[in-house]
Every structure is written in C-alpha cells, then in structure tokens.
C-alpha positions in Angstrom: 140.9 94.2 -23.6 142.9 93.5 -20.1 140.2 93.4 -18.0 139.9 89.9 -16.4 136.3 89.0 -16.5 137.1 85.7 -14.5 137.8 87.8 -11.5 134.4 88.5 -9.6 136.0 91.6 -8.6 136.1 93.1 -11.8 132.2 92.7 -12.2 129.2 94.7 -10.9 127.7 93.3 -8.0 124.1 91.8 -9.0 122.1 94.5 -7.1 124.0 97.1 -9.8 123.5 95.5 -12.9 121.7 97.4 -15.4 119.0 95.8 -17.3 117.0 98.5 -18.4 113.8 101.0 -17.8 111.6 98.9 -18.9 112.8 95.8 -17.1 113.4 97.7 -13.9 109.5 98.5 -14.1 108.5 94.9 -14.6 110.5 93.7 -12.2 109.4 95.9 -9.8 105.4 95.1 -10.5 106.2 91.4 -10.5 107.3 92.0 -6.7 104.8 93.5 -5.6 101.9 92.1 -7.6 100.7 89.3 -5.6 99.5 87.0 -8.5 102.6 86.1 -9.9 104.2 85.2 -6.8 108.3 86.5 -7.9 110.7 86.6 -5.2 113.0 88.5 -4.2 115.8 85.7 -5.0 114.1 85.1 -8.6 115.0 88.8 -9.5 118.6 88.4 -7.7 119.0 84.8 -10.1 117.7 86.9 -13.3 120.3 89.9 -12.5 123.3 87.2 -12.1 122.0 85.5 -15.2 122.0 88.9 -16.8 125.7 89.6 -15.3 126.9 86.3 -16.8 125.5 87.0 -20.0 127.3 90.0 -20.7 130.5 88.3 -19.4 130.2 85.9 -21.9 129.6 88.4 -24.5 132.4 90.4 -23.7 134.9 87.8 -23.4 133.8 86.2 -26.7 134.5 89.8 -28.0 138.2 89.9 -26.2 138.7 86.7 -27.7 137.7 87.9 -31.2 139.3 90.9 -31.0 142.5 89.6 -30.2 142.8 87.0 -33.0 141.3 89.2 -35.8 143.8 91.4 -37.6 140.9 93.8 -39.1 140.2 94.4 -35.3 143.3 95.5 -34.0 143.7 97.7 -37.6 140.6 99.7 -36.5 142.7 101.4 -34.5 143.6 103.9 -37.1 140.3 104.8 -37.2 140.2 105.7 -33.4 141.1 109.7 -32.8 143.2 109.4 -29.9 145.4 106.8 -31.9 145.4 109.2 -34.9 146.8 111.7 -33.1 149.3 110.0 -31.0 150.7 107.9 -33.9 152.8 109.0 -37.1 151.2 109.6 -40.2 152.8 107.0 -42.0 151.9 104.5 -39.0 148.3 105.1 -39.6 148.3 105.3 -43.2 150.0 101.5 -42.9 147.3 100.4 -40.7 144.6 101.8 -42.8 146.3 100.3 -45.6 146.0 96.8 -44.2 142.2 97.7 -43.1 141.0 98.6 -46.4 143.3 95.4 -48.0 141.0 93.1 -45.8 137.7 94.6 -46.6 138.6 94.0 -50.0 139.6 90.5 -49.5 136.4 89.9 -47.8 134.5 91.6 -50.7 133.7 94.3 -48.9 135.2 97.1 -50.9 136.3 97.0 -54.5 139.9 97.4 -55.1 139.7 101.0 -56.8 137.2 102.2 -54.0 140.2 100.9 -51.6 142.4 103.2 -53.2 140.2 106.1 -53.4 139.4 105.4 -49.8 143.5 105.5 -48.8 144.0 108.9 -50.6 140.8 110.3 -48.7 142.1 109.1 -45.4 145.8 110.5 -46.4 144.3 113.8 -47.0 142.1 113.8 -44.0 145.3 113.2 -41.8 147.1 116.0 -43.8 144.4 118.5 -43.9 142.6 118.0 -40.4 145.0 116.0 -38.0 147.9 117.7 -38.8 146.7 121.2 -38.5 144.9 120.0 -35.1 148.3 118.9 -34.0 149.9 122.2 -34.6 147.3 124.5 -33.0 147.5 122.3 -29.7 
C-alpha cells in the first residue's frame, strides 16, 4: 500500500512488462510479418500503455482500499495477521467485517452470528493450536 506509483523507479521497464504468452507471441509475429508493418516503436508504445493501465488500476485499488472500511477489516482473514494479532483483535475486526456485509445486504443477520461463531471456533481450534506448537 505504500508503493509510490508516480515514481518511475518503482515501475518495470517497458521491456519487462509481462503482457502474457499469447500477446507476446502475437507481437513477435506482427514484427516478423512484413504484411502488417508493425514497428518496434509501436510495440514499445503498446507495452508502455499496458504499464500505464496497470499503474492506473493499482492506484485506484490503493485509493479504494484506504477509504473503505471493509477493505481494512479484511485483514482478519489474512493468516499472517491472524497469527500475529490477538484473538480479541481478530474477532473485533471480523465482527465489523460481518456487520458491513450485513449492511450491504450480503449476509443475513442470523448467518452473520453463525459466521462469527465459526470464526471464533477457528481461532480457538486451529490458530491457538498452531501458535502453541511453533
């Protein structure tokens, strides 16, 4: 989340942009084909546009993640967070997560209570056991 996308030093060079196997194959065929007359410069521009697109998407995701509570509360599902935070902190975050899902009409309130209970049981049964082993 703290990566500065406006700093070009944090971006891949246009030659390193992965556009996928099929696109790479098609680009090579276009360059080698004399029929389509596609230049290396056009390919560089395509890769630069792909990089700009990814940059814009990631920037938007960063913006949304910082402003939406539900994104922040999803950390209670990250196993690293579950392992390092206290059980109470994880349950509190999960309660907020379940409440937000209910408010968005994604989860019925009875189901939310059941899911919270299951999450607590998971923390007690699985996480606590693995913390004591390590």
